[in-house]
Backbone as XML, in Angstrom:
<?xml version="1.0"?>
<chain id="A" units="angstrom">
  <residue number="1" name="UNK">
    <atom name="N" x="0.871" y="-0.744" z="-0.050"/>
    <atom name="CA" x="-0.183" y="-0.109" z="-0.080"/>
    <atom name="C" x="0.994" y="1.413" z="0.176"/>
  </residue>
  <residue number="2" name="UNK">
    <atom name="N" x="0.370" y="2.257" z="-1.040"/>
    <atom name="CA" x="2.047" y="3.264" z="-0.802"/>
    <atom name="C" x="0.808" y="4.690" z="0.217"/>
  </residue>
  <residue number="3" name="UNK">
    <atom name="N" x="1.530" y="5.468" z="0.534"/>
    <atom name="CA" x="1.741" y="6.089" z="1.522"/>
    <atom name="C" x="1.154" y="7.660" z="0.614"/>
  </residue>
  <residue number="4" name="UNK">
    <atom name="N" x="0.141" y="8.636" z="0.868"/>
    <atom name="CA" x="0.308" y="10.028" z="0.512"/>
    <atom name="C" x="0.020" y="10.760" z="1.693"/>
  </residue>
  <residue number="5" name="UNK">
    <atom name="N" x="-0.146" y="11.807" z="0.920"/>
    <atom name="CA" x="0.215" y="12.867" z="1.560"/>
    <atom name="C" x="-0.895" y="13.832" z="1.598"/>
  </residue>
  <residue number="6" name="UNK">
    <atom name="N" x="-1.568" y="14.203" z="2.652"/>
    <atom name="CA" x="-2.463" y="15.621" z="1.712"/>
    <atom name="C" x="-2.201" y="16.911" z="2.142"/>
  </residue>
  <residue number="7" name="UNK">
    <atom name="N" x="-2.877" y="17.125" z="0.798"/>
    <atom name="CA" x="-2.486" y="18.868" z="0.925"/>
    <atom name="C" x="-3.351" y="19.732" z="1.038"/>
  </residue>
  <residue number="8" name="UNK">
    <atom name="N" x="-3.658" y="20.728" z="1.531"/>
    <atom name="CA" x="-4.498" y="22.290" z="1.220"/>
    <atom name="C" x="-3.947" y="23.313" z="0.927"/>
  </residue>
  <residue number="9" name="UNK">
    <atom name="N" x="-4.745" y="23.909" z="0.069"/>
    <atom name="CA" x="-4.017" y="25.116" z="-0.525"/>
    <atom name="C" x="-4.180" y="26.464" z="1.082"/>
  </residue>
  <residue number="10" name="UNK">
    <atom name="N" x="-4.425" y="27.449" z="0.468"/>
    <atom name="CA" x="-3.640" y="28.555" z="1.915"/>
    <atom name="C" x="-5.425" y="28.889" z="2.015"/>
  </residue>
  <residue number="11" name="UNK">
    <atom name="N" x="-6.282" y="27.906" z="1.266"/>
    <atom name="CA" x="-8.206" y="28.654" z="1.890"/>
    <atom name="C" x="-8.474" y="27.291" z="3.253"/>
  </residue>
  <residue number="12" name="UNK">
    <atom name="N" x="-7.062" y="26.404" z="2.993"/>
    <atom name="CA" x="-7.833" y="24.947" z="3.789"/>
    <atom name="C" x="-8.754" y="24.574" z="2.848"/>
  </residue>
  <residue number="13" name="UNK">
    <atom name="N" x="-8.839" y="24.327" z="1.402"/>
    <atom name="CA" x="-9.434" y="23.586" z="0.563"/>
    <atom name="C" x="-8.484" y="22.653" z="0.029"/>
  </residue>
  <residue number="14" name="UNK">
    <atom name="N" x="-9.400" y="21.623" z="0.223"/>
    <atom name="CA" x="-7.964" y="20.068" z="0.084"/>
    <atom name="C" x="-7.657" y="20.452" z="-1.535"/>
  </residue>
  <residue number="15" name="UNK">
    <atom name="N" x="-6.259" y="19.174" z="-1.966"/>
    <atom name="CA" x="-5.756" y="19.210" z="-3.235"/>
    <atom name="C" x="-5.788" y="18.071" z="-3.274"/>
  </residue>
  <residue number="16" name="UNK">
    <atom name="N" x="-5.337" y="17.516" z="-4.517"/>
    <atom name="CA" x="-4.757" y="16.166" z="-4.942"/>
    <atom name="C" x="-3.436" y="15.340" z="-3.742"/>
  </residue>
  <residue number="17" name="UNK">
    <atom name="N" x="-4.116" y="14.924" z="-3.134"/>
    <atom name="CA" x="-2.470" y="14.137" z="-2.932"/>
    <atom name="C" x="-1.172" y="13.719" z="-2.873"/>
  </residue>
  <residue number="18" name="UNK">
    <atom name="N" x="-0.011" y="13.705" z="-2.742"/>
    <atom name="CA" x="0.886" y="14.261" z="-2.951"/>
    <atom name="C" x="1.914" y="12.728" z="-2.180"/>
  </residue>
  <residue number="19" name="UNK">
    <atom name="N" x="2.858" y="12.570" z="-3.345"/>
    <atom name="CA" x="4.405" y="11.332" z="-2.526"/>
    <atom name="C" x="4.777" y="12.449" z="-1.545"/>
  </residue>
  <residue number="20" name="UNK">
    <atom name="N" x="4.685" y="11.085" z="-0.571"/>
    <atom name="CA" x="6.576" y="11.994" z="0.784"/>
    <atom name="C" x="7.749" y="12.980" z="-0.074"/>
  </residue>
  <residue number="21" name="UNK">
    <atom name="N" x="8.121" y="12.190" z="-1.016"/>
    <atom name="CA" x="8.799" y="12.971" z="-1.424"/>
    <atom name="C" x="8.878" y="14.499" z="-1.827"/>
  </residue>
  <residue number="22" name="UNK">
    <atom name="N" x="7.333" y="14.656" z="-2.781"/>
    <atom name="CA" x="6.837" y="15.812" z="-2.694"/>
    <atom name="C" x="6.760" y="16.914" z="-2.030"/>
  </residue>
  <residue number="23" name="UNK">
    <atom name="N" x="6.344" y="15.683" z="-1.106"/>
    <atom name="CA" x="5.985" y="16.700" z="0.544"/>
    <atom name="C" x="7.345" y="17.243" z="0.860"/>
  </residue>
  <residue number="24" name="UNK">
    <atom name="N" x="8.167" y="16.561" z="1.063"/>
    <atom name="CA" x="9.898" y="16.963" z="1.793"/>
    <atom name="C" x="10.250" y="18.196" z="0.817"/>
  </residue>
  <residue number="25" name="UNK">
    <atom name="N" x="10.036" y="17.898" z="-0.894"/>
    <atom name="CA" x="11.034" y="19.289" z="-0.795"/>
    <atom name="C" x="10.077" y="20.242" z="-0.989"/>
  </residue>
  <residue number="26" name="UNK">
    <atom name="N" x="8.544" y="20.095" z="-0.910"/>
    <atom name="CA" x="7.454" y="21.628" z="-0.613"/>
    <atom name="C" x="8.347" y="22.052" z="0.519"/>
  </residue>
  <residue number="27" name="UNK">
    <atom name="N" x="8.351" y="20.925" z="1.471"/>
    <atom name="CA" x="8.917" y="21.491" z="2.965"/>
    <atom name="C" x="10.194" y="22.383" z="3.655"/>
  </residue>
  <residue number="28" name="UNK">
    <atom name="N" x="10.638" y="21.477" z="2.934"/>
    <atom name="CA" x="12.046" y="22.021" z="2.479"/>
    <atom name="C" x="12.391" y="23.731" z="1.872"/>
  </residue>
  <residue number="29" name="UNK">
    <atom name="N" x="11.529" y="23.375" z="0.991"/>
    <atom name="CA" x="11.517" y="25.043" z="0.365"/>
    <atom name="C" x="11.395" y="25.944" z="0.631"/>
  </residue>
  <residue number="30" name="UNK">
    <atom name="N" x="10.271" y="26.058" z="1.256"/>
    <atom name="CA" x="9.720" y="26.450" z="2.430"/>
    <atom name="C" x="8.630" y="27.530" z="1.741"/>
  </residue>
  <residue number="31" name="UNK">
    <atom name="N" x="7.883" y="25.627" z="0.580"/>
    <atom name="CA" x="7.254" y="26.276" z="0.287"/>
    <atom name="C" x="5.179" y="26.137" z="0.835"/>
  </residue>
  <residue number="32" name="UNK">
    <atom name="N" x="5.885" y="25.860" z="1.514"/>
    <atom name="CA" x="4.560" y="23.918" z="2.570"/>
    <atom name="C" x="5.228" y="23.852" z="4.156"/>
  </residue>
  <residue number="33" name="UNK">
    <atom name="N" x="3.971" y="24.289" z="4.580"/>
    <atom name="CA" x="3.698" y="24.229" z="6.147"/>
    <atom name="C" x="3.095" y="22.893" z="6.218"/>
  </residue>
  <residue number="34" name="UNK">
    <atom name="N" x="3.715" y="22.774" z="8.121"/>
    <atom name="CA" x="3.248" y="20.905" z="8.224"/>
    <atom name="C" x="1.634" y="21.777" z="9.754"/>
  </residue>
  <residue number="35" name="UNK">
    <atom name="N" x="0.507" y="21.618" z="8.780"/>
    <atom name="CA" x="-0.994" y="21.107" z="8.844"/>
    <atom name="C" x="-0.615" y="20.950" z="10.050"/>
  </residue>
  <residue number="36" name="UNK">
    <atom name="N" x="-1.221" y="19.104" z="10.304"/>
    <atom name="CA" x="-1.289" y="18.397" z="10.769"/>
    <atom name="C" x="-0.747" y="17.019" z="11.053"/>
  </residue>
  <residue number="37" name="UNK">
    <atom name="N" x="-0.416" y="16.564" z="12.307"/>
    <atom name="CA" x="0.696" y="15.594" z="12.216"/>
    <atom name="C" x="-0.272" y="14.160" z="11.768"/>
  </residue>
  <residue number="38" name="UNK">
    <atom name="N" x="-1.068" y="13.992" z="12.338"/>
    <atom name="CA" x="-1.813" y="12.736" z="12.495"/>
    <atom name="C" x="-3.650" y="13.009" z="11.015"/>
  </residue>
  <residue number="39" name="UNK">
    <atom name="N" x="-3.591" y="12.021" z="10.378"/>
    <atom name="CA" x="-3.004" y="12.771" z="9.257"/>
    <atom name="C" x="-1.686" y="13.473" z="9.006"/>
  </residue>
  <residue number="40" name="UNK">
    <atom name="N" x="-1.054" y="12.990" z="7.729"/>
    <atom name="CA" x="0.112" y="14.435" z="8.243"/>
    <atom name="C" x="-0.388" y="14.973" z="6.516"/>
  </residue>
  <residue number="41" name="UNK">
    <atom name="N" x="-0.436" y="16.135" z="7.339"/>
    <atom name="CA" x="-1.045" y="16.838" z="5.879"/>
    <atom name="C" x="-0.370" y="18.373" z="5.873"/>
  </residue>
  <residue number="42" name="UNK">
    <atom name="N" x="0.315" y="18.658" z="5.307"/>
    <atom name="CA" x="0.773" y="20.074" z="4.594"/>
    <atom name="C" x="-0.224" y="21.231" z="4.097"/>
  </residue>
  <residue number="43" name="UNK">
    <atom name="N" x="-0.132" y="22.299" z="4.639"/>
    <atom name="CA" x="-0.722" y="23.269" z="3.574"/>
    <atom name="C" x="0.126" y="24.466" z="2.949"/>
  </residue>
  <residue number="44" name="UNK">
    <atom name="N" x="-0.334" y="24.617" z="1.584"/>
    <atom name="CA" x="0.597" y="25.426" z="0.946"/>
    <atom name="C" x="1.044" y="26.807" z="1.385"/>
  </residue>
  <residue number="45" name="UNK">
    <atom name="N" x="1.410" y="27.868" z="1.508"/>
    <atom name="CA" x="2.102" y="29.333" z="1.258"/>
    <atom name="C" x="1.043" y="30.484" z="0.380"/>
  </residue>
  <residue number="46" name="UNK">
    <atom name="N" x="1.400" y="29.455" z="-1.024"/>
    <atom name="CA" x="1.159" y="30.805" z="-1.195"/>
    <atom name="C" x="-0.387" y="29.521" z="-2.470"/>
  </residue>
  <residue number="47" name="UNK">
    <atom name="N" x="-1.070" y="31.220" z="-3.175"/>
    <atom name="CA" x="-2.571" y="30.089" z="-3.807"/>
    <atom name="C" x="-1.822" y="29.525" z="-4.876"/>
  </residue>
  <residue number="48" name="UNK">
    <atom name="N" x="-3.119" y="28.999" z="-4.790"/>
    <atom name="CA" x="-2.576" y="27.573" z="-6.230"/>
    <atom name="C" x="-4.466" y="26.970" z="-7.187"/>
  </residue>
  <residue number="49" name="UNK">
    <atom name="N" x="-4.486" y="27.289" z="-8.687"/>
    <atom name="CA" x="-5.102" y="27.091" z="-8.943"/>
    <atom name="C" x="-5.114" y="24.990" z="-9.080"/>
  </residue>
  <residue number="50" name="UNK">
    <atom name="N" x="-5.901" y="24.934" z="-8.865"/>
    <atom name="CA" x="-6.029" y="23.218" z="-9.470"/>
    <atom name="C" x="-6.894" y="22.401" z="-9.192"/>
  </residue>
  <residue number="51" name="UNK">
    <atom name="N" x="-7.397" y="21.137" z="-10.165"/>
    <atom name="CA" x="-8.919" y="20.507" z="-9.528"/>
    <atom name="C" x="-8.122" y="18.779" z="-9.350"/>
  </residue>
  <residue number="52" name="UNK">
    <atom name="N" x="-9.440" y="19.404" z="-9.162"/>
    <atom name="CA" x="-9.149" y="17.818" z="-7.693"/>
    <atom name="C" x="-9.938" y="16.643" z="-8.656"/>
  </residue>
  <residue number="53" name="UNK">
    <atom name="N" x="-8.910" y="15.974" z="-7.891"/>
    <atom name="CA" x="-9.462" y="13.707" z="-8.442"/>
    <atom name="C" x="-10.233" y="13.706" z="-7.868"/>
  </residue>
  <residue number="54" name="UNK">
    <atom name="N" x="-11.386" y="12.833" z="-7.836"/>
    <atom name="CA" x="-12.484" y="12.647" z="-6.602"/>
    <atom name="C" x="-12.182" y="11.437" z="-6.091"/>
  </residue>
  <residue number="55" name="UNK">
    <atom name="N" x="-11.677" y="11.635" z="-4.744"/>
    <atom name="CA" x="-11.550" y="10.785" z="-4.167"/>
    <atom name="C" x="-12.725" y="9.447" z="-3.403"/>
  </residue>
  <residue number="56" name="UNK">
    <atom name="N" x="-12.984" y="8.159" z="-2.799"/>
    <atom name="CA" x="-13.796" y="7.872" z="-2.643"/>
    <atom name="C" x="-13.007" y="6.815" z="-1.224"/>
  </residue>
  <residue number="57" name="UNK">
    <atom name="N" x="-15.185" y="6.993" z="-0.490"/>
    <atom name="CA" x="-14.856" y="6.592" z="0.976"/>
    <atom name="C" x="-15.073" y="4.665" z="0.526"/>
  </residue>
  <residue number="58" name="UNK">
    <atom name="N" x="-14.058" y="3.871" z="1.418"/>
    <atom name="CA" x="-14.218" y="2.435" z="1.409"/>
    <atom name="C" x="-14.945" y="1.669" z="2.879"/>
  </residue>
  <residue number="59" name="UNK">
    <atom name="N" x="-15.730" y="1.080" z="3.241"/>
    <atom name="CA" x="-15.676" y="-0.027" z="4.025"/>
    <atom name="C" x="-15.663" y="-0.466" z="4.283"/>
  </residue>
  <residue number="60" name="UNK">
    <atom name="N" x="-15.172" y="-1.207" z="5.452"/>
    <atom name="CA" x="-15.230" y="-3.046" z="5.503"/>
    <atom name="C" x="-15.380" y="-3.189" z="6.999"/>
  </residue>
  <residue number="61" name="UNK">
    <atom name="N" x="-17.123" y="-2.867" z="7.156"/>
    <atom name="CA" x="-16.565" y="-3.592" z="8.682"/>
    <atom name="C" x="-16.757" y="-5.309" z="8.953"/>
  </residue>
  <residue number="62" name="UNK">
    <atom name="N" x="-16.613" y="-5.256" z="10.115"/>
    <atom name="CA" x="-15.983" y="-6.461" z="10.214"/>
    <atom name="C" x="-17.018" y="-6.695" z="12.404"/>
  </residue>
  <residue number="63" name="UNK">
    <atom name="N" x="-15.728" y="-7.709" z="12.164"/>
    <atom name="CA" x="-17.350" y="-7.973" z="13.775"/>
    <atom name="C" x="-15.975" y="-7.044" z="14.844"/>
  </residue>
  <residue number="64" name="UNK">
    <atom name="N" x="-15.149" y="-7.597" z="14.747"/>
    <atom name="CA" x="-14.452" y="-6.685" z="15.926"/>
    <atom name="C" x="-13.267" y="-5.966" z="14.888"/>
  </residue>
  <residue number="65" name="UNK">
    <atom name="N" x="-12.752" y="-5.525" z="14.107"/>
    <atom name="CA" x="-12.016" y="-3.959" z="13.401"/>
    <atom name="C" x="-13.572" y="-4.259" z="11.997"/>
  </residue>
  <residue number="66" name="UNK">
    <atom name="N" x="-12.996" y="-2.779" z="11.845"/>
    <atom name="CA" x="-13.731" y="-1.939" z="10.494"/>
    <atom name="C" x="-12.293" y="-1.464" z="10.054"/>
  </residue>
  <residue number="67" name="UNK">
    <atom name="N" x="-12.540" y="-2.088" z="8.548"/>
    <atom name="CA" x="-11.253" y="-1.444" z="7.638"/>
    <atom name="C" x="-11.783" y="-0.035" z="6.795"/>
  </residue>
  <residue number="68" name="UNK">
    <atom name="N" x="-11.130" y="1.016" z="7.124"/>
    <atom name="CA" x="-11.401" y="2.507" z="5.964"/>
    <atom name="C" x="-9.989" y="2.338" z="5.091"/>
  </residue>
  <residue number="69" name="UNK">
    <atom name="N" x="-10.330" y="2.696" z="3.754"/>
    <atom name="CA" x="-9.647" y="3.185" z="3.077"/>
    <atom name="C" x="-10.235" y="3.941" z="2.061"/>
  </residue>
  <residue number="70" name="UNK">
    <atom name="N" x="-9.193" y="5.642" z="1.749"/>
    <atom name="CA" x="-9.363" y="6.584" z="0.759"/>
    <atom name="C" x="-9.022" y="5.939" z="-0.259"/>
  </residue>
  <residue number="71" name="UNK">
    <atom name="N" x="-9.532" y="6.005" z="-1.652"/>
    <atom name="CA" x="-9.392" y="5.868" z="-3.056"/>
    <atom name="C" x="-9.045" y="6.744" z="-3.756"/>
  </residue>
  <residue number="72" name="UNK">
    <atom name="N" x="-8.030" y="7.223" z="-4.491"/>
    <atom name="CA" x="-8.337" y="7.936" z="-5.957"/>
    <atom name="C" x="-8.183" y="6.752" z="-7.207"/>
  </residue>
  <residue number="73" name="UNK">
    <atom name="N" x="-9.458" y="6.267" z="-7.582"/>
    <atom name="CA" x="-9.420" y="5.701" z="-9.076"/>
    <atom name="C" x="-9.158" y="4.153" z="-8.517"/>
  </residue>
  <residue number="74" name="UNK">
    <atom name="N" x="-7.689" y="3.656" z="-9.011"/>
    <atom name="CA" x="-7.303" y="2.703" z="-8.077"/>
    <atom name="C" x="-5.967" y="2.756" z="-6.781"/>
  </residue>
  <residue number="75" name="UNK">
    <atom name="N" x="-5.606" y="4.058" z="-7.193"/>
    <atom name="CA" x="-4.586" y="4.035" z="-5.687"/>
    <atom name="C" x="-5.668" y="4.128" z="-4.850"/>
  </residue>
  <residue number="76" name="UNK">
    <atom name="N" x="-4.813" y="3.434" z="-3.568"/>
    <atom name="CA" x="-4.707" y="3.716" z="-2.739"/>
    <atom name="C" x="-4.340" y="4.988" z="-1.009"/>
  </residue>
  <residue number="77" name="UNK">
    <atom name="N" x="-4.901" y="5.515" z="-1.159"/>
    <atom name="CA" x="-4.439" y="7.613" z="-0.330"/>
    <atom name="C" x="-4.427" y="7.284" z="1.167"/>
  </residue>
  <residue number="78" name="UNK">
    <atom name="N" x="-5.114" y="5.911" z="2.154"/>
    <atom name="CA" x="-5.289" y="6.266" z="2.888"/>
    <atom name="C" x="-5.660" y="5.059" z="3.583"/>
  </residue>
  <residue number="79" name="UNK">
    <atom name="N" x="-5.220" y="4.486" z="4.136"/>
    <atom name="CA" x="-5.972" y="3.370" z="4.785"/>
    <atom name="C" x="-5.859" y="2.663" z="6.835"/>
  </residue>
  <residue number="80" name="UNK">
    <atom name="N" x="-6.629" y="2.843" z="7.367"/>
    <atom name="CA" x="-6.680" y="2.679" z="8.755"/>
    <atom name="C" x="-8.240" y="1.920" z="9.148"/>
  </residue>
  <residue number="81" name="UNK">
    <atom name="N" x="-7.903" y="1.648" z="10.592"/>
    <atom name="CA" x="-8.662" y="-0.221" z="10.867"/>
    <atom name="C" x="-9.156" y="0.346" z="12.148"/>
  </residue>
  <residue number="82" name="UNK">
    <atom name="N" x="-10.195" y="0.979" z="12.222"/>
    <atom name="CA" x="-10.795" y="0.959" z="13.529"/>
    <atom name="C" x="-11.726" y="-0.100" z="14.577"/>
  </residue>
  <residue number="83" name="UNK">
    <atom name="N" x="-10.910" y="-0.868" z="15.644"/>
    <atom name="CA" x="-10.967" y="-1.739" z="16.376"/>
    <atom name="C" x="-12.416" y="-1.703" z="17.263"/>
  </residue>
  <residue number="84" name="UNK">
    <atom name="N" x="-13.228" y="-2.591" z="17.292"/>
    <atom name="CA" x="-14.372" y="-1.802" z="18.124"/>
    <atom name="C" x="-14.223" y="-2.513" z="19.718"/>
  </residue>
  <residue number="85" name="UNK">
    <atom name="N" x="-14.803" y="-1.622" z="20.391"/>
    <atom name="CA" x="-15.158" y="-1.544" z="22.170"/>
    <atom name="C" x="-15.933" y="-2.893" z="22.376"/>
  </residue>
  <residue number="86" name="UNK">
    <atom name="N" x="-16.278" y="-3.651" z="21.400"/>
    <atom name="CA" x="-17.496" y="-4.205" z="21.824"/>
    <atom name="C" x="-17.009" y="-5.917" z="23.094"/>
  </residue>
  <residue number="87" name="UNK">
    <atom name="N" x="-15.745" y="-6.329" z="22.528"/>
    <atom name="CA" x="-15.769" y="-7.186" z="23.173"/>
    <atom name="C" x="-15.242" y="-6.676" z="24.347"/>
  </residue>
  <residue number="88" name="UNK">
    <atom name="N" x="-14.085" y="-5.215" z="24.304"/>
    <atom name="CA" x="-13.716" y="-4.872" z="25.819"/>
    <atom name="C" x="-14.525" y="-4.350" z="26.985"/>
  </residue>
  <residue number="89" name="UNK">
    <atom name="N" x="-15.792" y="-3.946" z="26.639"/>
    <atom name="CA" x="-16.644" y="-3.271" z="27.438"/>
    <atom name="C" x="-17.644" y="-5.018" z="27.575"/>
  </residue>
  <residue number="90" name="UNK">
    <atom name="N" x="-17.762" y="-5.716" z="26.964"/>
    <atom name="CA" x="-18.550" y="-7.235" z="27.949"/>
    <atom name="C" x="-17.162" y="-7.699" z="28.482"/>
  </residue>
  <residue number="91" name="UNK">
    <atom name="N" x="-16.219" y="-7.371" z="28.484"/>
    <atom name="CA" x="-15.316" y="-8.298" z="29.220"/>
    <atom name="C" x="-14.823" y="-6.903" z="31.167"/>
  </residue>
  <residue number="92" name="UNK">
    <atom name="N" x="-15.291" y="-5.877" z="30.525"/>
    <atom name="CA" x="-15.420" y="-5.209" z="31.717"/>
    <atom name="C" x="-16.849" y="-5.779" z="32.569"/>
  </residue>
  <residue number="93" name="UNK">
    <atom name="N" x="-17.739" y="-5.596" z="32.482"/>
    <atom name="CA" x="-19.182" y="-6.058" z="32.658"/>
    <atom name="C" x="-18.554" y="-7.527" z="33.374"/>
  </residue>
  <residue number="94" name="UNK">
    <atom name="N" x="-18.173" y="-8.404" z="32.832"/>
    <atom name="CA" x="-17.891" y="-9.667" z="33.307"/>
    <atom name="C" x="-16.783" y="-9.252" z="34.381"/>
  </residue>
  <residue number="95" name="UNK">
    <atom name="N" x="-15.755" y="-8.703" z="34.494"/>
    <atom name="CA" x="-15.130" y="-8.345" z="35.305"/>
    <atom name="C" x="-15.844" y="-8.169" z="37.026"/>
  </residue>
  <residue number="96" name="UNK">
    <atom name="N" x="-16.665" y="-7.484" z="36.406"/>
    <atom name="CA" x="-17.695" y="-6.369" z="37.592"/>
    <atom name="C" x="-18.169" y="-7.506" z="38.396"/>
  </residue>
  <residue number="97" name="UNK">
    <atom name="N" x="-19.095" y="-7.837" z="37.635"/>
    <atom name="CA" x="-20.111" y="-9.396" z="38.084"/>
    <atom name="C" x="-19.560" y="-10.084" z="38.446"/>
  </residue>
  <residue number="98" name="UNK">
    <atom name="N" x="-18.076" y="-10.733" z="38.195"/>
    <atom name="CA" x="-17.272" y="-11.374" z="39.390"/>
    <atom name="C" x="-16.913" y="-11.160" z="40.407"/>
  </residue>
  <residue number="99" name="UNK">
    <atom name="N" x="-16.426" y="-9.944" z="40.317"/>
    <atom name="CA" x="-16.389" y="-8.985" z="41.504"/>
    <atom name="C" x="-17.600" y="-8.837" z="42.480"/>
  </residue>
  <residue number="100" name="UNK">
    <atom name="N" x="-18.318" y="-8.214" z="42.216"/>
    <atom name="CA" x="-20.121" y="-8.313" z="42.704"/>
    <atom name="C" x="-20.062" y="-10.018" z="43.526"/>
  </residue>
  <residue number="101" name="UNK">
    <atom name="N" x="-20.141" y="-10.989" z="42.719"/>
    <atom name="CA" x="-20.392" y="-12.495" z="43.088"/>
    <atom name="C" x="-19.783" y="-12.553" z="44.663"/>
  </residue>
  <residue number="102" name="UNK">
    <atom name="N" x="-18.883" y="-13.050" z="44.112"/>
    <atom name="CA" x="-17.551" y="-13.174" z="45.471"/>
    <atom name="C" x="-18.247" y="-12.024" z="46.121"/>
  </residue>
  <residue number="103" name="UNK">
    <atom name="N" x="-17.804" y="-10.951" z="46.237"/>
    <atom name="CA" x="-19.008" y="-9.662" z="47.813"/>
    <atom name="C" x="-20.029" y="-10.569" z="48.038"/>
  </residue>
  <residue number="104" name="UNK">
    <atom name="N" x="-20.936" y="-10.833" z="47.377"/>
    <atom name="CA" x="-21.944" y="-11.722" z="47.680"/>
    <atom name="C" x="-21.715" y="-12.765" z="49.012"/>
  </residue>
  <residue number="105" name="UNK">
    <atom name="N" x="-20.621" y="-13.317" z="48.170"/>
    <atom name="CA" x="-20.360" y="-15.543" z="48.629"/>
    <atom name="C" x="-19.669" y="-14.999" z="49.580"/>
  </residue>
  <residue number="106" name="UNK">
    <atom name="N" x="-18.824" y="-14.132" z="50.436"/>
    <atom name="CA" x="-17.368" y="-14.241" z="50.791"/>
    <atom name="C" x="-18.440" y="-14.847" z="52.479"/>
  </residue>
  <residue number="107" name="UNK">
    <atom name="N" x="-19.553" y="-14.112" z="52.636"/>
    <atom name="CA" x="-19.899" y="-14.096" z="54.028"/>
    <atom name="C" x="-19.412" y="-14.120" z="55.326"/>
  </residue>
  <residue number="108" name="UNK">
    <atom name="N" x="-18.630" y="-12.875" z="55.088"/>
    <atom name="CA" x="-17.701" y="-12.360" z="56.378"/>
    <atom name="C" x="-18.266" y="-12.025" z="57.628"/>
  </residue>
  <residue number="109" name="UNK">
    <atom name="N" x="-17.767" y="-12.255" z="58.393"/>
    <atom name="CA" x="-18.800" y="-11.707" z="60.814"/>
    <atom name="C" x="-19.014" y="-10.047" z="59.991"/>
  </residue>
  <residue number="110" name="UNK">
    <atom name="N" x="-19.923" y="-9.570" z="60.794"/>
    <atom name="CA" x="-20.695" y="-8.212" z="60.865"/>
    <atom name="C" x="-19.161" y="-7.299" z="61.730"/>
  </residue>
  <residue number="111" name="UNK">
    <atom name="N" x="-18.482" y="-6.583" z="61.000"/>
    <atom name="CA" x="-17.611" y="-5.888" z="62.839"/>
    <atom name="C" x="-18.252" y="-4.832" z="62.721"/>
  </residue>
  <residue number="112" name="UNK">
    <atom name="N" x="-18.132" y="-4.257" z="63.962"/>
    <atom name="CA" x="-18.700" y="-3.513" z="64.493"/>
    <atom name="C" x="-18.344" y="-1.946" z="64.087"/>
  </residue>
  <residue number="113" name="UNK">
    <atom name="N" x="-18.922" y="-0.641" z="63.992"/>
    <atom name="CA" x="-18.317" y="0.328" z="63.706"/>
    <atom name="C" x="-17.684" y="0.940" z="65.002"/>
  </residue>
  <residue number="114" name="UNK">
    <atom name="N" x="-15.831" y="1.676" z="64.550"/>
    <atom name="CA" x="-14.892" y="1.997" z="65.090"/>
    <atom name="C" x="-15.216" y="3.016" z="66.273"/>
  </residue>
  <residue number="115" name="UNK">
    <atom name="N" x="-16.291" y="3.527" z="66.292"/>
    <atom name="CA" x="-16.784" y="5.188" z="66.783"/>
    <atom name="C" x="-17.333" y="4.397" z="67.614"/>
  </residue>
</chain>
């Protein structure tokens, strides 16, 4: 999977993503600045007139993780995985239930108040 860098114009409108080498050249020449670290996005310092190619969002829903991809034609621009919290929530509820049952079944003697 190839990695692309998101590019914004001076008015914060998205442009066509570029390769990291092009982004590095723009940053070292002072023609762009870092806008965001994740996802890595640069913003151009000079106004540019450019047409944008359409980018489509693809989702792959799963039971434990969901795959997210941004495609531009056949090129994968960005890919990510979203991990669902369903199993973590169930595990914490089970842990809470076992602790509660342990307290109920402990049968400790009554302790007098100390004051």
